[in-house]
C-alpha positions as CSV (number, residue, x, y, z in Angstrom):
1,M,18.1,9.3,3.1
2,L,14.4,9.1,4.5
3,R,13.4,11.6,7.0
4,E,10.2,12.3,8.9
5,I,7.8,14.9,7.7
6,T,6.2,16.3,10.8
7,A,3.8,18.8,9.1
8,S,1.0,16.4,8.5
9,K,-2.2,17.0,10.7
10,R,-3.8,14.4,12.7
11,T,-7.7,14.0,12.2
12,E,-9.5,13.7,15.7
13,G,-10.2,10.1,16.5
14,A,-7.9,8.8,13.7
15,F,-4.9,6.4,14.2
16,E,-1.7,8.1,14.4
17,R,0.0,8.3,11.1
18,R,3.8,9.1,10.4
19,W,5.2,9.9,7.1
20,Y,8.8,9.6,6.0
21,Q,10.2,10.9,2.6
22,D,13.3,11.1,0.3
23,D,13.9,11.3,-3.4
24,Q,13.0,7.6,-3.9
25,F,10.4,6.7,-1.2
26,D,7.2,7.9,0.6
27,L,6.6,5.7,3.6
28,Y,3.4,6.2,5.5
29,V,2.8,4.2,8.7
30,W,-0.4,4.0,10.8
31,F,-0.3,2.9,14.5
32,D,-3.1,1.7,16.8
33,N,-3.8,3.2,20.2
34,E,-1.1,0.9,21.9
35,G,1.6,2.1,19.3
36,A,1.6,-1.2,17.1
37,I,1.8,-0.7,13.4
38,T,-1.4,-1.7,11.9
39,H,-0.7,-0.4,8.3
40,F,2.0,0.8,5.9
41,Q,2.5,2.1,2.5
42,L,5.7,2.2,0.8
43,A,5.7,4.2,-2.4
44,Y,8.9,3.8,-4.5
45,D,10.5,4.8,-7.8
46,K,9.0,8.3,-7.3
47,P,10.9,10.0,-10.2
48,T,9.8,7.4,-12.8
49,V,6.7,5.2,-12.6
50,E,5.6,5.3,-9.0
51,K,4.6,2.1,-7.4
52,A,3.3,1.2,-3.9
53,L,3.5,-1.8,-1.6
54,D,0.6,-1.6,0.8
55,W,0.3,-3.8,4.0
56,K,-2.6,-3.9,6.4
57,H,-2.8,-6.1,9.5
58,S,-6.3,-7.2,8.5
59,D,-5.8,-7.6,4.8
60,G,-2.1,-8.4,4.1
61,F,-0.1,-7.3,1.2
62,M,-1.2,-5.6,-2.2
63,H,1.1,-4.1,-4.8
64,Y,0.1,-1.2,-7.0
65,R,1.2,1.1,-9.9
66,V,0.3,4.8,-9.0
67,N,-1.6,6.2,-12.0
68,Q,-1.1,10.0,-12.2
69,Y,-3.7,11.6,-14.2
70,V,-2.6,15.0,-15.3
71,G,-4.1,17.1,-18.1
72,E,-4.6,20.7,-19.2
73,A,-8.3,20.4,-19.3
74,V,-8.8,18.7,-15.9
75,G,-5.9,19.8,-14.0
76,S,-4.1,17.3,-11.6
77,L,-6.4,14.7,-10.2
78,T,-6.0,12.4,-7.2
79,P,-3.7,9.4,-8.2
80,L,-5.3,6.1,-8.5
81,L,-3.9,2.8,-7.3
82,I,-4.0,0.1,-10.0
83,L,-2.9,-3.5,-9.3
84,D,0.6,-4.2,-10.4
85,P,1.5,-7.9,-10.5
86,V,5.3,-7.8,-10.2
87,F,6.9,-6.4,-7.0
88,P,10.8,-6.1,-7.6
89,K,11.3,-7.2,-4.0
90,Q,15.2,-7.4,-3.7
91,R,15.6,-4.2,-5.4
92,V,13.2,-2.3,-3.0
93,I,14.6,-4.1,0.0
94,H,18.2,-3.1,-0.8
95,H,17.3,0.5,-1.5
96,F,14.8,0.8,1.7
97,D,17.6,-0.8,4.0
98,G,20.1,1.9,2.7
99,S,17.7,4.8,2.9
100,S,16.0,4.1,6.4
101,S,18.9,4.4,8.8
102,G,17.8,7.9,9.7
103,I,14.4,7.0,10.7
104,D,12.6,5.5,14.0
105,I,14.5,2.2,14.4
106,G,11.4,0.2,15.2
107,V,9.6,1.4,12.2
108,A,12.7,0.7,9.9
109,A,13.0,-2.8,11.3
110,F,9.3,-3.5,10.9
111,V,9.1,-2.4,7.4
112,S,12.2,-4.2,6.4
113,R,11.0,-7.3,7.9
114,M,7.7,-7.1,6.3
115,L,9.2,-6.3,3.0
116,R,11.1,-9.5,3.1
117,R,7.7,-11.4,3.7
118,A,6.0,-9.7,0.8
119,P,5.2,-11.8,-2.1
120,S,7.0,-10.9,-5.5
121,V,4.2,-11.5,-7.8
122,Y,0.4,-10.5,-7.3
123,Y,-2.1,-12.4,-9.6
124,K,-5.2,-10.5,-8.8
125,D,-6.7,-7.9,-6.4
126,D,-7.6,-10.0,-3.5
127,K,-10.0,-7.2,-2.3
128,M,-12.2,-8.1,-5.1
129,K,-12.6,-11.7,-4.8
130,W,-15.3,-11.5,-1.9
131,P,-17.8,-9.3,-3.7
132,A,-17.2,-11.2,-7.0
133,A,-17.9,-14.6,-5.0
134,G,-21.1,-13.0,-3.6
135,V,-22.4,-11.9,-7.0
136,L,-21.6,-15.5,-8.5
137,A,-23.3,-17.2,-5.3
138,G,-26.5,-14.9,-5.8
139,A,-26.6,-15.8,-9.4
140,L,-26.3,-19.5,-8.8
141,F,-29.1,-19.3,-6.1
142,L,-31.3,-17.5,-8.5
143,I,-30.7,-20.2,-11.3
144,W,-31.3,-23.0,-8.8
145,R,-34.6,-21.3,-7.6
146,I,-35.7,-20.8,-11.3
147,F,-34.9,-24.4,-12.5
148,R,-35.8,-26.2,-9.2
């Protein structure tokens, strides 16, 4: 059953963030100054290969595998989020709905509704398409200038 972790610190000037946790999930939720949810990240399958669904009001959804780098020589490093194309939507919805009855009802309802809207398949990291398009446009412009 998810429960709120209240020991997290708030940085001055940062958006309010709340953290909920249980054996299967970590849910991080960010709120704007009016109390509206602007971003959430639901990490799931924690005991095995952890994955995360990320939603931002400005960017939409992305789905990641959490790559944990641990080694004797380097110690434990910050986990990296690597694009994962398949989101097991129905399974995550089922488990989240069963685990979220003990948290803020508004947060639980919002995340549950958004999980139902999330795509099941992610083909590419949409955050990379605009820089790649800029590089391509620049290269095409240079070629045009050279052969003009």
